[in-house]
C-alpha positions as CSV (number, residue, x, y, z in Angstrom):
1,X,0.1,0.0,0.0
2,X,1.5,3.3,-1.0
3,X,2.4,6.0,1.5
4,X,3.2,3.1,4.2
5,X,6.6,2.4,5.7
6,X,7.2,-1.2,6.7
7,X,10.2,-1.9,9.0
8,X,10.9,-5.4,9.3
9,X,13.1,-7.5,11.8
10,X,13.6,-4.7,14.4
11,X,15.4,-6.5,17.3
12,X,12.6,-9.0,17.8
13,X,10.0,-6.1,18.3
14,X,6.4,-7.6,18.2
15,X,4.2,-6.4,15.5
16,X,3.2,-2.9,16.2
17,X,2.6,0.4,14.3
18,X,3.1,4.0,14.9
19,X,1.5,6.6,12.7
20,X,2.5,5.2,9.1
21,X,5.3,3.0,10.2
22,X,4.7,-0.6,11.0
23,X,7.2,-2.7,12.8
24,X,7.5,-6.4,12.7
25,X,9.5,-9.6,12.8
26,X,7.7,-11.7,9.8
27,X,10.6,-14.3,9.6
28,X,8.5,-17.1,11.2
29,X,5.1,-16.4,10.0
30,X,3.2,-18.1,7.1
31,X,1.5,-15.8,4.2
32,X,-2.1,-15.8,5.8
33,X,-0.5,-14.8,9.2
34,X,1.4,-12.1,7.6
35,X,-1.5,-10.8,5.7
36,X,-3.8,-11.0,8.9
37,X,-1.3,-9.0,11.2
38,X,-0.5,-6.5,8.4
39,X,-4.4,-5.7,8.1
40,X,-4.8,-5.4,11.6
41,X,-1.9,-2.9,12.0
42,X,-3.0,-1.0,8.9
43,X,-6.5,-0.6,10.5
44,X,-4.5,1.2,13.3
45,X,-2.6,3.2,10.8
46,X,-5.6,4.5,8.7
47,X,-7.7,5.4,11.7
48,X,-4.9,7.5,13.2
49,X,-4.9,5.4,16.5
50,X,-1.3,6.8,17.2
51,X,-2.5,10.3,17.6
52,X,-5.0,9.0,20.2
53,X,-2.5,7.5,22.1
54,X,-0.2,10.5,22.0
55,X,-3.0,12.8,23.3
56,X,-3.7,10.2,25.8
57,X,-0.2,10.2,26.9
58,X,-0.3,14.1,27.2
59,X,-3.4,13.7,29.4
60,X,-1.3,11.2,31.7
61,X,1.4,13.9,32.0
62,X,-1.0,16.4,33.0
63,X,-3.2,14.1,35.2
64,X,-0.6,11.9,36.6
65,X,-2.2,12.0,40.1
66,X,-5.5,10.8,38.8
67,X,-5.7,7.0,39.2
68,X,-8.5,6.8,36.6
69,X,-6.3,8.3,33.8
70,X,-4.3,5.1,33.8
71,X,-7.6,3.0,33.4
72,X,-8.7,5.5,30.6
73,X,-5.2,5.0,28.9
74,X,-5.6,1.1,29.1
75,X,-9.1,1.2,27.9
76,X,-8.3,3.4,25.0
77,X,-5.6,1.2,23.8
78,X,-8.0,-2.0,24.2
79,X,-10.8,-0.1,22.1
80,X,-8.1,0.4,19.6
81,X,-7.5,-3.4,19.5
82,X,-11.1,-4.0,19.5
83,X,-11.7,-2.0,16.4
84,X,-8.8,-3.5,14.5
85,X,-9.9,-7.0,15.5
86,X,-13.6,-6.4,14.3
87,X,-12.2,-5.2,10.9
88,X,-9.9,-8.2,10.4
89,X,-12.3,-10.9,11.8
90,X,-14.8,-9.4,9.2
91,X,-12.4,-9.9,6.5
92,X,-11.5,-13.5,7.7
93,X,-13.0,-16.4,9.8
94,X,-13.3,-15.4,13.5
95,X,-12.0,-18.8,14.6
96,X,-8.8,-18.6,12.1
97,X,-8.4,-15.0,13.5
98,X,-8.7,-16.3,17.1
99,X,-6.3,-19.0,16.6
100,X,-3.8,-16.5,15.0
101,X,-4.1,-14.5,18.2
102,X,-3.5,-17.5,20.4
103,X,-0.6,-19.2,18.4
104,X,1.3,-15.6,17.6
105,X,0.9,-14.4,21.1
106,X,4.2,-12.3,21.8
107,X,4.4,-11.3,25.4
108,X,7.4,-9.0,24.9
109,X,6.7,-5.2,25.5
110,X,6.5,-2.8,22.6
111,X,7.0,0.9,23.0
112,X,4.4,2.9,25.0
113,X,3.2,4.8,22.1
114,X,2.7,2.0,19.6
115,X,-0.3,0.0,18.6
116,X,0.7,-3.4,19.0
117,X,-0.9,-6.7,17.8
118,X,-0.3,-8.6,20.9
119,X,-2.0,-6.9,23.9
120,X,-4.7,-8.2,26.1
121,X,-5.4,-11.5,24.1
122,X,-8.0,-12.8,26.6
123,X,-10.1,-9.7,26.4
124,X,-9.9,-9.4,22.7
125,X,-10.8,-13.2,22.3
126,X,-13.8,-12.6,24.5
127,X,-14.8,-9.6,22.4
128,X,-14.4,-11.7,19.3
129,X,-16.9,-14.4,20.6
130,X,-19.6,-11.5,21.7
131,X,-22.5,-11.6,19.1
132,X,-23.7,-8.0,17.9
133,X,-26.8,-6.7,19.9
134,X,-30.2,-7.1,17.9
135,X,-32.3,-4.0,17.4
136,X,-34.8,-5.0,19.9
137,X,-32.3,-5.6,22.4
138,X,-31.0,-2.0,21.9
139,X,-34.8,-0.7,21.8
140,X,-35.0,-2.1,25.3
141,X,-32.3,0.2,26.5
142,X,-33.8,3.2,24.3
143,X,-37.2,2.9,25.8
144,X,-35.7,3.0,29.4
145,X,-34.8,6.8,29.0
146,X,-38.5,7.9,28.2
147,X,-39.9,5.8,31.0
148,X,-37.2,7.1,33.7
149,X,-37.7,10.8,32.6
150,X,-41.5,10.4,33.2
151,X,-41.0,8.7,36.6
152,X,-38.7,11.3,37.6
153,X,-41.3,14.1,36.4
154,X,-44.1,12.1,38.3
155,X,-42.1,12.0,41.8
156,X,-40.6,15.4,41.5
157,X,-44.0,17.3,42.6
158,X,-44.5,17.9,46.3
159,X,-48.1,16.7,46.7
160,X,-48.0,16.5,50.5
161,X,-49.3,20.1,50.9
162,X,-52.3,19.6,48.7
163,X,-53.3,16.2,50.5
164,X,-53.4,18.0,53.9
165,X,-55.8,20.9,52.4
166,X,-58.0,18.2,50.9
167,X,-58.0,16.1,54.1
168,X,-58.9,19.4,56.2
169,X,-61.7,20.2,53.7
170,X,-63.4,16.8,54.1
171,X,-63.7,17.2,57.9
């Protein structure tokens, strides 16, 4: 693909991407595995996930004292992986993709700012196994908002004063 830079065999670095650079050591992989990993990393490149990661790292620098910012950083990277996994599993068989994730699980750490193929395998496999929610399932949650707002409106009135006036008038 034009405009993309591939750097192969960098000191055993796991497959990862940073802006338009894709780093991987593809010596031991078959053609299908190489294509799958390449497509996964290209999703990160096309959607500018590296920019999100840099912005989040700047937020971590500014909010280092807030323990939630580390959770947000982790979840942002995991969401990026879910997005890439969803695209790649739509192009190939989900079982084949899950096997690639399991058999090519590389526990080495990549650079903090890169999007790596080998992060949180267990959570990613769980997400691959999830089925898309049906329309009616989503509508149940959509109907909750009008019902809750109606109940809040009904219970926000103070009727105790009017009940006393009515009970005094009846006596």
